[in-house]
C-alpha positions in Angstrom: 21.7 11.5 23.8 19.4 13.7 25.9 18.4 12.3 29.2 14.9 13.2 30.5 14.7 14.5 34.0 11.4 12.8 34.9 10.9 9.6 32.9 7.3 8.3 32.7 6.4 4.7 33.6 3.2 2.7 33.3 2.6 0.2 36.1 0.2 -2.6 35.5 -0.7 -6.0 37.0 -0.7 -4.7 40.6 2.8 -3.4 40.3 4.3 -6.5 38.6 4.8 -4.9 35.2 6.6 -1.6 34.7 7.1 -0.1 31.3 8.8 3.1 30.3 6.8 5.5 28.0 7.9 8.5 26.0 5.0 10.8 26.3 1.9 11.7 28.3 -0.3 10.4 25.3 1.5 7.1 25.3 1.1 6.9 29.1 -2.6 7.6 28.9 -3.2 5.1 26.1 -1.3 2.3 27.9 -2.7 3.0 31.3 -6.3 3.0 29.9 -5.7 0.0 27.7 -6.5 2.0 24.5 -3.1 1.2 23.0 -4.5 -2.2 22.0 -7.3 -0.4 20.0 -4.9 1.7 18.0 -4.3 -0.9 15.2 -8.1 -1.3 14.9 -8.6 2.5 14.7 -5.8 2.7 12.1 -7.4 0.0 10.0 -10.8 1.7 10.1 -9.2 5.0 9.0 -7.3 3.3 6.2 -10.6 1.7 5.1 -12.4 5.0 5.1 -9.6 6.7 3.1 -9.8 3.9 0.5 -13.5 4.9 -0.1 -12.5 8.5 -1.2 -13.1 8.7 -4.9 -14.5 12.2 -5.2 -14.6 15.5 -3.3 -18.0 15.0 -1.8 -17.0 11.6 -0.4 -13.8 13.2 0.9 -15.8 15.8 2.8 -18.0 13.1 4.4 -14.9 11.0 5.4 -13.3 14.2 6.8 -16.5 14.8 8.9 -16.2 11.3 10.3 -12.5 11.8 11.1 -13.3 15.1 12.8 -16.0 13.5 15.0 -13.8 10.5 15.9 -10.8 12.7 16.8 -13.0 15.1 18.8 -14.3 12.1 20.9 -10.7 10.8 21.3 -9.5 14.2 22.5 -12.3 14.5 25.0 -11.6 10.9 26.3 -7.9 11.7 26.6 -8.6 14.8 28.6 -10.9 12.9 30.9 -8.3 10.2 31.4 -5.7 12.8 32.1 -7.9 14.5 34.7 -8.6 11.1 36.3 -4.9 10.3 36.5 -4.2 13.7 38.1 -6.9 13.1 40.7 -5.4 9.7 41.6 -1.9 11.1 42.2 
């Protein structure tokens, strides 16, 4: 078992709740509250994938995925910068 030197924690409810996280991504998602949206995003992605019946439809769905992930990455970088400014 490998022990991490600097474990990450999310503190919420004015310091009343402390939860250990395994990665920076998980930290950002939980700190921002986006972790609650992940099941919804997963459901939307599954729904879109079920619509793929041909290559042209696949290309359109891929474009939607690319736009969505591009926005998520930008949001995560902004959250990370915000977290760095607060510390």
